[in-house]
Phi, psi and omega in degrees: 000132181292144173282148180248126180240131173261122179243118179279146180062043187268007181278346182204173172057218183294328177297317178299310182295325176296314180300316181292321179296321178296318179296318178298330180277001175103010181261158171266155189224136167255120184253131172254154179217154179268316186221332187261083181295321181301316179299316180297319180293329176295319177294317179299319179297322178295321178293316178297329177295341176273359182088011178258162177265145181213142179228141176249139179222142178280134179205127175251113184294344177278343184260075184296334179295341181274354188294320177299320178293322177299316179299321179295318177296317179299317180300317179296317182292324176300317179291318182294315188269321186245350184066029182236162176246017179208164171231168193262321188226139174240123177246110181272087182258326190305137178172184182212165178243154173233123180257103181201136175296160184305316183289348180254350184288129179273160177297325179296319177296315180299310181297322180297320179295315181288329178298315183279309190278333183249296181298318180299313180296315182303308187278339172290316177300317179301316182290326186265350184305321178296342181263349178281128182293148170303146186069018180279188182223146170232131175239123177254136179275131170242220183200149172299343182284001170273349178254323177237159184251149173216120185308133178110353183238029184297309183293316179300314182293325177296319178296318180291327175297323176296321178299321180297321178289322175302321181301316180299315180292323176297316179301320180291313186284330183264357183300330181298336177265005180077016181273121178268136182231126181223161175251134171250128185241096178290149170275208179291123185232144178281087175224187177274009178303137180061033181074024181076030186306312182279322183291318192256346180258106185300323181293316179294318179302313181294324181297315180289324179299322181292334181263012182248130186302323182274004166081013177204167171278167183280161174247153181308322180296334178300325181273315182303314181293326179294319180293319177302320177293319180297328181280352179294151182300337179294346179250027184295340185260013179257119178207156179064026183252147169260113184249112182272134180239084190224003183068019181081050182281126177055051178256000000 
């Protein structure tokens, strides 16, 4: 029986590549999107083209009050498409970045980051935990910026540091059900994160490449394939870990 993975924010960026990598490895995928349904359906169509099953669902990680209704919809779709009342893996990818120095960061920017990356992750896991199968997996996204600093990402990095601590507590509390919980922390990746800061700014791209042992910045597939591997049964004994995927950035 194929494993079912729910990937938040799977319509673009690292979420998209993660969903596709999981499908290539033989898994079925539930993709969430916040606003671009067309984009999400294009990813789902690509997954179905591999012979895997895929479903798209709307989810705004900032709207925690909507999570119980989302869980109910998810339960219905699991029964309709898979004949199951649970799914196997949850990948908390959805989020956004704010590039601003500390003295320029607004309270709205700060609150928005913590609302999505910390409160959203906490309460989505709480809402979906009854649907996660025993022996399942949860992967929370963090950032290489919790280990090294880059001016302009103080609030974002603080939120991601909180996610790393949540991961440890989730691993401890959900361990009795055999659920492994880990953090994946990408380094500088060529995506639209931060307005495409690394992808589109040649100077920033070169700066990060020079501080990376493997001599370049990361590509979305570098992260997506790693997560698909982490969800494999061969990694069942890995939990409560922060796994950095950065090509050896600032080592």
